[in-house]
Each structure stands twice: as C-alpha cells, then as structure tokens.
DRENDO-1510 file (C-alpha; in Angstrom, 1 decimal, always signed):
<recs>
REC; n; res; u; v; w
REC; 1; MET; +184.6; -15.9; +8.0 .
REC; 2; LEU; +181.4; -18.0; +8.0 .
REC; 3; LEU; +180.8; -19.4; +11.5 .
REC; 4; GLY; +180.0; -23.1; +11.5 .
REC; 5; PRO; +177.5; -24.8; +13.8 .
REC; 6; CYS; +179.9; -25.1; +16.7 .
REC; 7; LEU; +180.9; -21.5; +16.6 .
REC; 8; PRO; +178.7; -19.1; +18.6 .
REC; 9; ALA; +179.1; -15.4; +17.7 .
REC; 10; ALA; +181.1; -13.1; +20.0 .
REC; 11; PRO; +181.0; -12.3; +22.9 .
REC; 12; ALA; +180.5; -16.0; +23.7 .
REC; 13; PRO; +183.6; -17.5; +25.3 .
REC; 14; PHE; +186.1; -19.3; +23.2 .
REC; 15; LEU; +188.7; -21.7; +24.5 .
REC; 16; SER; +192.1; -19.9; +24.3 .
REC; 17; HIS; +195.6; -19.4; +25.5 .
REC; 18; GLY; +197.0; -22.5; +27.1 .
REC; 19; SER; +193.8; -24.5; +26.8 .
REC; 20; GLY; +193.5; -23.6; +23.1 .
REC; 21; GLY; +197.2; -24.5; +22.7 .
REC; 22; THR; +196.5; -28.0; +24.0 .
REC; 23; LEU; +193.5; -28.4; +21.7 .
REC; 24; TRP; +195.6; -27.5; +18.7 .
REC; 25; GLY; +198.5; -29.7; +19.9 .
REC; 26; TYR; +200.9; -27.0; +20.9 .
REC; 27; ASN; +200.9; -28.3; +24.4 .
REC; 28; LYS; +200.9; -32.0; +25.4 .
REC; 29; TYR; +198.9; -31.7; +28.6 .
REC; 30; TRP; +195.8; -29.9; +29.9 .
REC; 31; ASP; +196.6; -27.3; +32.6 .
REC; 32; MET; +194.1; -26.0; +35.1 .
REC; 33; PRO; +192.3; -23.7; +35.2 .
REC; 34; PHE; +190.9; -23.8; +31.7 .
REC; 35; GLU; +191.3; -20.5; +29.8 .
REC; 36; VAL; +188.8; -18.8; +27.6 .
REC; 37; THR; +188.6; -15.4; +25.8 .
REC; 38; VAL; +185.6; -13.2; +25.6 .
REC; 39; THR; +185.0; -9.8; +23.9 .
REC; 40; ALA; +182.7; -8.4; +26.5 .
REC; 41; SER; +182.0; -8.7; +30.2 .
REC; 42; HIS; +181.4; -12.3; +31.2 .
REC; 43; ARG; +180.5; -13.9; +34.5 .
REC; 44; ARG; +183.4; -15.7; +36.0 .
REC; 45; ARG; +183.2; -19.3; +37.0 .
REC; 46; PRO; +185.4; -21.4; +39.3 .
REC; 47; GLY; +188.1; -23.3; +37.5 .
REC; 48; ILE; +188.1; -21.0; +34.5 .
REC; 49; THR; +190.4; -18.1; +33.7 .
REC; 50; VAL; +188.6; -15.5; +31.6 .
REC; 51; HIS; +190.6; -13.2; +29.3 .
REC; 52; ARG; +188.8; -10.2; +27.8 .
REC; 53; SER; +190.0; -9.1; +24.4 .
REC; 54; ARG; +189.1; -6.0; +22.4 .
REC; 55; THR; +191.0; -7.2; +19.3 .
REC; 56; LEU; +189.4; -10.6; +18.8 .
REC; 57; THR; +187.6; -10.8; +15.4 .
REC; 58; GLU; +185.8; -13.5; +13.5 .
REC; 59; ALA; +189.1; -14.3; +11.7 .
REC; 60; ASP; +190.5; -15.3; +15.1 .
REC; 61; ILE; +188.0; -17.9; +16.0 .
REC; 62; ASP; +187.7; -21.5; +14.8 .
REC; 63; CYS; +186.4; -24.9; +15.7 .
REC; 64; GLN; +188.4; -28.0; +16.7 .
REC; 65; LEU; +186.8; -31.3; +17.7 .
REC; 66; ASP; +183.5; -29.4; +17.9 .
REC; 67; VAL; +184.9; -27.0; +20.5 .
REC; 68; PRO; +184.9; -23.2; +19.8 .
REC; 69; VAL; +188.5; -22.1; +20.1 .
REC; 70; THR; +190.8; -19.3; +19.0 .
REC; 71; SER; +192.4; -20.0; +15.7 .
REC; 72; PRO; +195.8; -21.6; +15.5 .
REC; 73; ALA; +197.5; -18.3; +14.6 .
REC; 74; ARG; +195.7; -16.3; +17.3 .
REC; 75; THR; +196.4; -19.0; +19.9 .
REC; 76; LEU; +200.1; -18.9; +19.0 .
REC; 77; LEU; +200.1; -15.1; +19.5 .
REC; 78; ASP; +198.5; -15.6; +23.0 .
REC; 79; ILE; +200.9; -18.3; +24.2 .
REC; 80; THR; +204.1; -17.2; +22.6 .
REC; 81; PRO; +205.3; -15.3; +25.8 .
REC; 82; ARG; +205.0; -18.6; +27.7 .
REC; 83; LEU; +207.1; -20.6; +25.2 .
REC; 84; THR; +210.9; -21.0; +24.9 .
REC; 85; ASP; +212.3; -20.3; +21.4 .
REC; 86; LYS; +212.7; -24.1; +20.9 .
REC; 87; ARG; +209.1; -24.8; +21.8 .
REC; 88; LEU; +207.8; -21.9; +19.7 .
REC; 89; ARG; +209.7; -23.1; +16.6 .
REC; 90; ARG; +208.5; -26.7; +17.1 .
REC; 91; ALA; +204.8; -25.5; +17.6 .
REC; 92; ILE; +204.9; -23.5; +14.4 .
REC; 93; ASN; +206.5; -26.2; +12.4 .
REC; 94; ASP; +204.3; -29.0; +13.7 .
REC; 95; SER; +201.1; -27.1; +13.1 .
REC; 96; ARG; +202.2; -26.2; +9.6 .
REC; 97; HIS; +203.0; -29.8; +8.9 .
REC; 98; ALA; +199.5; -30.8; +10.2 .
REC; 99; ARG; +198.1; -28.0; +8.0 .
REC; 100; TYR; +196.4; -26.3; +10.9 .
REC; 101; LEU; +198.5; -23.2; +10.6 .
REC; 102; HIS; +199.2; -21.1; +7.4 .
REC; 103; LEU; +201.8; -18.4; +7.4 .
REC; 104; ASP; +199.4; -16.0; +5.8 .
REC; 105; ASP; +197.1; -16.3; +8.8 .
REC; 106; LEU; +200.0; -15.8; +11.2 .
REC; 107; ALA; +201.1; -12.7; +9.3 .
REC; 108; ASP; +197.5; -11.4; +9.5 .
REC; 109; VAL; +197.4; -11.9; +13.2 .
REC; 110; VAL; +200.8; -10.2; +13.7 .
REC; 111; ARG; +199.7; -7.3; +11.5 .
REC; 112; ARG; +196.5; -6.7; +13.5 .
REC; 113; ASN; +198.3; -6.9; +16.9 .
REC; 114; PRO; +201.5; -4.9; +16.5 .
REC; 115; THR; +201.9; -4.2; +20.3 .
REC; 116; ARG; +201.2; -7.6; +21.7 .
REC; 117; HIS; +204.0; -9.3; +23.6 .
REC; 118; GLY; +204.2; -12.2; +21.3 .
REC; 119; THR; +204.3; -10.2; +18.1 .
REC; 120; LYS; +208.1; -9.5; +18.0 .
REC; 121; ARG; +209.0; -13.2; +18.4 .
REC; 122; LEU; +206.6; -14.2; +15.6 .
REC; 123; LEU; +207.8; -11.7; +13.1 .
REC; 124; PRO; +210.8; -13.7; +11.8 .
REC; 125; PHE; +208.5; -16.6; +10.9 .
REC; 126; VAL; +206.4; -14.5; +8.6 .
REC; 127; GLN; +209.2; -12.1; +7.4 .
REC; 128; GLN; +211.7; -14.8; +6.6 .
REC; 129; PRO; +209.6; -18.0; +6.0 .
REC; 130; ARG; +211.5; -21.2; +5.8 .
REC; 131; GLY; +210.5; -24.7; +4.9 .
REC; 132; ILE; +208.7; -26.9; +7.4 .
REC; 133; THR; +210.8; -29.0; +9.7 .
REC; 134; ARG; +209.5; -32.1; +11.3 .
REC; 135; SER; +211.8; -32.7; +14.3 .
REC; 136; ASP; +214.1; -30.9; +16.7 .
REC; 137; LEU; +217.0; -32.6; +15.0 .
REC; 138; GLU; +216.1; -30.8; +11.7 .
REC; 139; ASP; +215.8; -27.6; +13.6 .
REC; 140; ARG; +219.2; -28.0; +15.1 .
REC; 141; PHE; +220.7; -28.8; +11.6 .
REC; 142; VAL; +219.3; -25.6; +10.1 .
REC; 143; ALA; +220.6; -23.6; +13.1 .
REC; 144; LEU; +224.0; -25.3; +12.7 .
REC; 145; ALA; +224.1; -24.3; +9.0 .
REC; 146; ARG; +223.3; -20.7; +9.9 .
REC; 147; ARG; +225.9; -20.6; +12.6 .
REC; 148; TYR; +228.7; -21.8; +10.3 .
REC; 149; GLY; +227.8; -19.5; +7.4 .
REC; 150; LEU; +226.4; -22.2; +5.2 .
REC; 151; PRO; +223.7; -21.4; +2.6 .
REC; 152; THR; +220.2; -21.6; +4.1 .
REC; 153; PRO; +218.9; -25.1; +3.2 .
REC; 154; GLU; +215.4; -26.1; +2.2 .
REC; 155; THR; +213.8; -28.7; +4.4 .
REC; 156; ASN; +211.4; -31.6; +3.6 .
REC; 157; VAL; +211.5; -31.0; -0.1 .
REC; 158; PRO; +209.6; -33.1; -2.6 .
REC; 159; LEU; +212.2; -34.5; -5.1 .
REC; 160; HIS; +211.9; -37.3; -7.7 .
REC; 161; GLY; +209.0; -38.9; -5.9 .
REC; 162; TYR; +210.5; -38.6; -2.4 .
REC; 163; VAL; +210.7; -36.0; +0.4 .
REC; 164; VAL; +214.3; -35.3; +1.3 .
REC; 165; ASP; +215.1; -34.0; +4.8 .
REC; 166; VAL; +217.5; -31.2; +3.8 .
REC; 167; LEU; +218.4; -29.8; +0.4 .
REC; 168; PHE; +221.1; -27.4; -0.6 .
REC; 169; ARG; +219.7; -26.9; -4.0 .
REC; 170; ALA; +222.4; -24.8; -5.7 .
REC; 171; GLU; +225.1; -27.1; -4.4 .
REC; 172; ARG; +223.1; -30.2; -5.3 .
REC; 173; VAL; +223.7; -31.6; -1.8 .
REC; 174; ILE; +221.1; -33.7; +0.1 .
REC; 175; VAL; +221.3; -34.4; +3.8 .
REC; 176; GLU; +219.2; -37.2; +5.3 .
REC; 177; ILE; +218.8; -37.0; +9.1 .
REC; 178; ASP; +218.4; -40.7; +10.0 .
REC; 179; THR; +216.8; -41.5; +13.3 .
REC; 180; TRP; +214.3; -44.1; +14.3 .
REC; 181; ASP; +211.9; -41.4; +15.5 .
REC; 182; SER; +211.9; -39.5; +12.2 .
REC; 183; HIS; +212.0; -42.4; +9.9 .
REC; 184; GLY; +209.7; -44.9; +11.6 .
REC; 185; LEU; +209.9; -48.7; +11.6 .
REC; 186; ARG; +212.7; -50.8; +10.4 .
REC; 187; THR; +211.0; -51.4; +7.0 .
REC; 188; SER; +210.7; -47.6; +6.5 .
REC; 189; PHE; +214.2; -47.0; +7.7 .
REC; 190; GLY; +215.5; -49.7; +5.3 .
REC; 191; SER; +213.5; -48.2; +2.4 .
REC; 192; ASP; +215.4; -45.0; +3.0 .
REC; 193; ARG; +218.5; -46.7; +1.8 .
REC; 194; LYS; +216.9; -47.3; -1.6 .
REC; 195; ARG; +215.9; -43.7; -1.7 .
REC; 196; ASP; +219.5; -42.7; -0.8 .
REC; 197; ALA; +220.8; -44.5; -3.8 .
REC; 198; GLU; +218.4; -42.7; -6.1 .
REC; 199; MET; +219.1; -39.4; -4.6 .
REC; 200; LEU; +222.8; -40.0; -5.0 .
REC; 201; ALA; +222.2; -40.4; -8.7 .
REC; 202; PHE; +220.5; -37.0; -8.7 .
REC; 203; ALA; +223.2; -35.3; -6.7 .
REC; 204; THR; +226.0; -36.5; -9.0 .
</recs>
C-alpha cells in the first residue's frame, strides 16, 4: 500500500476503534476519549485512549477527510465486540453501499487476525457473502425469508434499468419494500409505481 500525504508511517498514531468508526460512519456520534492505535510505545495524552497493536500493517491504515485512520475493515474488526448483531450488519452494509468497504479487504483482515474477539462474528460476512442491503427493513426481510425456509433472495439488484429491492431470481419474484425513508420524496415514491408496472411485465 502506498501511503499518501496524510498517512505517516507507523508507529505514528492512527485514529481507530470507536473514533475511527465515527469517521467511517459506523457510529453517529463522537465519544470521548478519542481512540488511537500505535505499533510501538507512545506517550499518553489526556483525553486520548492509546491502543498498542503488534498486528497493524500498512494494509490496515487509510486516510479519511485528511485524517490518518485505520482502514474500514480493520476498524470493523476493532469495534465488532462493541456492536449488536443488528448494528454490525448495518455497518457492513452501509459501508459496502458507500464503497468504503470491500469484502476482500474484510476477508484479509479476518485471515490475518484469527484470534481477535471480532473475527468469529465477521466470518459469516466473508464466507457467505450476500447482496448489499440499504435499510433495516431489508435486513429484516432477508432474515424473515431465512426463518421460513424461503430461498435466499438477492438484494438491490440492477434489472432492466432499475434497482429492485429484493429478487428471487429462480422464482421470478420481485419484492419492493416501500417506505418513505427508503424511497425518498413523493416524486421518487410515485416513480416507483411506474417501475412496478415494468417489473410486473418482467415477472410474468
């Protein structure tokens, strides 16, 4: 990995854990004290929690908004023990949708840190990857399908010039999860009805 201008080489401190999670959008709010990770001894300062890591590599550091920070994948590994299953799933899907996180990077972090507390919970996301979901409602629908033994659906699938919320491809069934939050303003919500008509033609 070629370090950019904002990325000092290790052992300089990098924003990490909860603070890194907020910078990447995994958390909504900044918590104090700030958290950083270093790879060697580092003088502690008031208001900053310093984590020392022997496994941090150049692949684990990045830059966001000109701030040196642990990568999206490494940050997830660090904060996974603090997250509920729901928040972890949402964090992974939101960051994949924003194109910050790539599953190959997450798989690499998991492979290099097999004994970390967060690794076990991250494994299903790299061993059985699914389509990206964009809302809790889509997450709940996928879980509902699994609970009742339905085929595993694809989510947010490009199809005939549109992106459909849920697709059971073999069954030729499309499910649109209509909420104001997920489909935006009235004009956008209304345009979904036109899309529904075209998708109905595909499904039949």
